[in-house]
N, C-alpha and C positions, 0 to 999 in steps of 0.2 A: 401698586393698585391691582395689577392683574392677579399677583399672588394672594392678596387679601381676598379678592373676589372668589378666587378659586377655593381658598380655605373656607370661607363661608359656605359655599356651594357644598363642599364635602360634609361640612357639620351639619347642614340641613339635611342632606341625604342620609347621612348616619342616623340622626335622630329619627327620621322617618322609618329607616329600616328597622330600628330598634323596636320602635312602637309598634310596627306591623308584626314583628316576629314576636313580641311579647303578649300581644292581644290573643286571648283564647279563642278558638273556633266556636261556633255556636253548636249546640247540641245536635242540630239537623246536620250539620256538616261532620260530626263526628269528633268529639273532644278527647278520645282516649279512655273516658270513664265509664263506657259501657261495652258489653259483650255480646257479640252476635251469637246466635245459636250454633252449637257445634254438635258433631256425631259423638256421643257417649256409648256407643255400642261396644261390646267386648266379647271375646272367646272366652270359654271355660274348658280347659284341657286336663284330662285326667293324667297325672304325672307318676302315681302309685297308689296303692290301696289307700282309699280315704283322703288322698291328697290330689288338690287341684290347682292349676295355674290359671289365674284371671289376667287377660291383656287386652288392654283398651285398643280400639281400632285405630285411633289418632291420638295425638298429644297436642294439638293445638289450643291448649288452655294452661292455666296455672298448675292445679293439682287435681288429684283424684279424691273422692270420698266413697268408701264401700259400705254397704250395708247387709251384713251376713246373716240371713235368716231372721231379719226384723230384731237385730240386737242393737240398733242405733247405727247411724253414720260415724265412721271414723277415717280421719285422714290417712291416705295410703299413697302408693305408687301407681303409675299406669300399669304396671305388670306386678301381680300380687300373688303370692303363694299362700293357700289356705289349707287348713286341716279340718275335716269334718269327721270326728271320731264315731259318730252315732249314725246307724242306719235310718233313712227318713228321706223326705222330701224338702228341700231348701230353696228358697227364693233368695237369689242375690241380686242385690241393686247397686248400680254406679251412678255417681253424680260427677259430671265434669265441671269444675268450679273455674270461673274466669275472673275478669278484671273486677276489682271491688268486692270479691266475695260472692259474686253472683253465680247461681247455678245456671250454667249455659246448655245444660243437656242432662238427660237421664235415661237409663236403660235398665233392663233387668232380664235374667234368665233363671231357669229352674234346673237344679241339680238333683239327680236322684241317687242316693248312696244305698247300695243293697245290702251291705253288712256292716255291723259296728266293728270299730278296731279292738282286737282281743285284750289289749293291755289299757289303752285309754278311754274305752267305751263308758259311758256313764253309768255309775253304779246306784245312782238315784232311780227308784221307780215312781213312775208318775210325776216327774218333775215338771211336766207341761200342764198339769191339771186340766186336762181336755176332756175326759171322760169320768164317769162316776167310779169306775174301776181304778183309774189313776188316783183320784182324790182319796179313795178309801185307803191308799198307802200311807197316809198321812194321820197322824194324832195330834190332837190340841193339847197344851199343857197350861192349865189355868193358873194364872199367878194372882192377879186382881180379881176379886170377886165379881166385879162388873166394871163397866166403863171401857172395856177393850175386847174386840171381837174380830177373830180372822173368819172370813167368808170365802167359800170356795164358789166362783161362777164365772162364766164368760172366759173359761180357759186361763183363769189367774186365781191367785190366792191374794186377798185383799183385806187389809186390816184398817179399822176405824177405831180410833182411841181418843179419849177426852180426859181432863183432870189428872193427867201424868199416871193413868193406869196401863197396863201392860199384859200381853198375852203371848205364847209361843206355840209354834208348831214343830214337829220333830218326826224323824224316820229313823229306824235302825239300819246301819250299814256293817258288813263284815269286812274287817281289815286285818292286814298281815304285818307282824312285828318288823320294823326297820323299813317299811315302805312309806313313800311320800305320796300325799293326795291333795290334789289341788281342787279348791272349792270356789264356785262363783254362781252367778244367777243374773237374770234380768230384772231390773227394778224400775218403777217409774211412778210419778204423781202428777197430776194435772194441777195441783195447788202447792203453794209453799207449806212445808212443815214448820211447826211451831215448837220449840223445845222439845224435840224428838230424838229418840235413839232406836236405831235398827242395828241389831248386833247377831253374829252368826257364831256359834260355838261347836266344839265336837266333845261331847262329854261320854264318860264311862257308863253312866246310869242316868236316868231321868229322876229329877228331884221330886219329892212329894207334892201333891197338888197345894197350891197355895205358896208354895216356896220359890224365891227368886232364882234365876240362873246365874251362875258366875263362872269364871275361868277364862282362859285365853280367848281372845276375839279374833276371828279369822277373815271376817268381812264386816265393814261398818258403815253406816250413814248416820251422822250425828250433827245436829245443827250447832251445837257449841264449836265444833271444829270447822264449821263453815260450809258444809255440804247439805243439800236438801232445803236450802233457804230459798230456792225459786223452783219453777217447774222443771222435772227432769226425766230422763228415760235413757235406758241402756245398761250395760253390764255393770254390777256394783263395783267390779275392778277399776272402772273408768269413771262412775259418777259418784263413788263413795269416797269416804275419808280414809286417812291412815292406811292407804293401800300398802305402805311398806311394813306395817305391823303384822308380822308373821307372814306377810307375802301371800295371803290366802293359802298357805300351804300346811297341812297337817302331817306330822310324823307319827306313825302308830308306835307306841312303845310295847305293845303286846298283841298277839294275835287272838282275835275275838270280835265281839259286837261293841260297836260305839254308836252314839246317836248324834246325828246331825241336827242342831237346834237352831231355829230361826225365831229371835224375839223382837218384839217391837212394842213400844208405847210412847206416851208423850202428852203434852197439853193440849195440842191440836193435831190430829192425823186424821185428814178427811178421807183419804182413799189411797193409801200406798200399796201398790200391787207388785207382785213378784211372779216370774214365769220362768221356765227353762232352768231349774235349779241342777247344779253339776257337782258331782263328786267323783273325781277321776285319779286313778293311779298314775302317777308320773314315771315310774320306772319298773 
């Protein structure tokens, strides 16, 4: 009888213990699904010309996201090495991301780069579209007679297109035979694209007005391939499709002038904008 009594008591105690241990705490007591605010501050140390190391002050969070000069937040490390090849002023932003993907802290710093890198500096002129002089570096290539229009305003080049019409903009660039050049830019749209193509080419000449552009595509946003179907923003190398197609790298076959051509069109393109167009020598 004593043994049975003890066993029942142990059983009841075990059940009570399991019930207590399995019952989640209330939100007020902290259930492990929320993240307290953390210090997201960081240092920016110059390590070489045009190269900097970003280092977060603490690491009591899950991961870091960095936004380099408003190019969109990308997942990185608490210590991040960056290359800023162009002279200018850069705003660097850091997000400390905690439990459940919550942003637990933010911080920013400004870095002033005095000179451009002699090799990797941007060869595009007016790639930020900030001033009339920068906009004047670009030309329009008319493909469809109407229904598609690139507009330069508010520090961006923005296209509106309907009815599967299209238009392109372009700029001449001098290249050297055998050298490789990387191509990228920031693209954004506040609304989903519908049956839309955005393609970047390098051509030896500009087609006559009214003629389409064709050839190898070096950057691409294409709704049939599954990108651009919702709101987006960031470098095309990140938000675009077919990033492995040519890898955004153009290899010059001859020394001379080529044309960077950016074409867009579609059924419904309400406001696809581009900024910070880059064409950089890699070697």
